[in-house]
Every structure is written in structure tokens, then in C-alpha cells.
N, C-alpha and C positions, 0 to 999 in steps of 0.2 A: 503492500502501499505504499503509495507516493508521500512526502509528506507536504503535508496544505497550513498555507497560515488563511485569516481572514483578517483583513484590513480594519483599521474605523470606518471601509461604509459598504460594508458588507461584500463587499468582495471576496474570495477564495480562490492562491494564488497558490503554486506548487513549485514545489525545490527542484531543480535539472541544475546536471552537472557533466559539461560534456568539455575535458578536458580536463584542465588549471581552472574553468572558468567556470564559476555557483549564477544560476538567475531564476528568475521567477516568471512562469506563462500560467494565465489561464485553463492551459486544456497540460491532460500529461501527457509526454510524449516521449519518444526517447529516450533513456539518464536520465528518467525520476530518478531521483532519492526518500530515503524512504525516513532519515533523520538528517537536522540539522548536523553537519562533519561540527567535529571537538576541534577547543576555541573559534568559532565563530558563535554569533547570534543571529537576532534576526532583527536589524529595525525597520521602522515603514520610514520612508521621504516622503514629504510638506505633499505632494503628487499623489498618496497611499500606495504606492509599487513598495514592495520590503527586497531587502536588501542583506543582504547577508553583512557584517563587518565582524573587522577583529576584534578578538577577546585583548583589550588591554593587559601585557602581561606589569603586574609589578616591580617595580625594581631594589634592585637589593639598600634595603636601609642602610644608608649613607652614617656613622659618628659623627655627634657635633661636633665642633675644637671650641673649647672652652674658652670664652675673649678673653679672661686675665692665660691661658694659656699662648695666645696669639705671641711672639715678638715685639718690640713695644717700636714702633717708627720713631728715627728721631726726625727736629725739622731740619729742618735745612738754612742756611738763610740765602736769600732772595738776591742775587746777581742787579749792578745797577745796570740800563742798554745805555751805550755811550751815548750824547747830545745829537742827535738829529740839525745839522750846519741847516738854519731856512735861506733856503734861494732865493737871491730877487726875482719879483715875477717879469720882468724884462728879458729873461735869462729862460725861463723857466719853458717848457716846448712841449 
């Protein structure tokens, strides 16, 4: 029995597989699947068409470094930029 999903509009779509591509169709055709593949779930687009979406795999939690453990930053004095000479208006190009 093919996997069917009834959307919010009341239309039933059946899940199919063609190679590495998954798609939903209103009719049961060759390549119909009995269940949603592992690692996927069914979501509905704005138009009501169901699509498969990969389930996000949670990244391993990284250990937070306490603020006191971070090395202190030293203040570096700013260097003075050399003064720019004014160019007389008659020489400006």
C-alpha cells in the first residue's frame, strides 16, 4: 500500500521514488513507496503540495569557555597619523 498524505485542502498525495528523487503524486504510479524514508519528514508548501524535508541532525554541543578563562586583551596605544598638508585651490587638479 502506497504512503498517502492528505494535505490541509483535503487532497491526498502518494509518495514516489525515482532514483534518488522523491515526489508526491495524486495517483499511485510505478515507484510508489510504502513509508517515508528514514531521515525525512513530510512538510506542506504554501500551495498545499507535500514535500519531503531532511530531518536536521543536531550538531554536537560545544563546551562553552567561561569568560574568565579567556586571555585578557591588552590596550594598544593608537599611533598618530601624519598631518596632511593642505593643497592650495589653484593647484588642486
